[in-house]
N, C-alpha and C positions, 0 to 999 in steps of 0.2 A: 378329268381333272378333279381334284379334291376341293372341298369348301371349308372355310374356317370362320367361325363366329366368335367375336371378341366381346365379352360382356364387361361391364363396369370399367370402361375406358375413361380415364380422367378427362375432364372437359378441356383442360389446357392442351393435352396431347392431341385430342381430336381437332382443336382449332389450329394447332401447328401443322397437323397433317393436311387440313383443308387449305391452309395458306400455301403450303409447299406444293400441293396438287395444282392449285390455281396458277402458281408461278411456272409450273411445268406444262400447263395446258392439258392436264389429264384429270380423270375422276379421282376421288379419294381412294376408291378401291384399287385402281391401277397404280396409284402412288404407293399404297401399302404393299402391293405385290412387288413393285420395283425395289422398295426398301428391303423387304425380306429377302428377295433374290440376291441383291447386291451384298447384303450382310452375310448370308448363309452360303454363298457360292464363291466368296472371295478366296484367293489363294493364301492370304496371310491369316494365320489363326489369331483369335482375339488374345490380347495381352492380359493374362490372369494374375500377373505379379502384383503385389501390393504397392501402394504409393511409396512407402519407405524404402522398399527394395529398389524400385526404379530410381529414386533420388540417390541412393547410395551408389548404384551402378554408374550414375552420371559423373560422380566425383571420385570413383575408385582409382583412376589412373593419375590423379594429381600427386606429385611427389610430396613426401612428408605429410601426407593427409592424416596419418594416425598418431602424430606427435601430440602430446598433451598441451593444453593452453598454458601460457606462462602464468606464474603466480601473480595475483594482484595484491598490492599493498593493502593491508587491513586498515580500515578507517574505524575510529570509535563510533559506536552507534549513538545517534542523537535523534530526537523527534523532529519532524518537519513542522515548521511554523507556517500557518496559512494566514 
């Protein structure tokens, strides 16, 4: 079996790993192994699309989604009084 050393791990990440390992009743090393194995051997590939693309796809099938917004009546500009 191979070994892996991770340097400069953020303190918050290490603490979250420790808490997660404690909740599962395993060592931090075992928890890290399980996380890596679950992530890298899952049958679903990671979603690499950008956030904007994913949002656009959510609303793609809505009818008349591409119609322009109605014109708003123009109001004369005036300063706001506080």
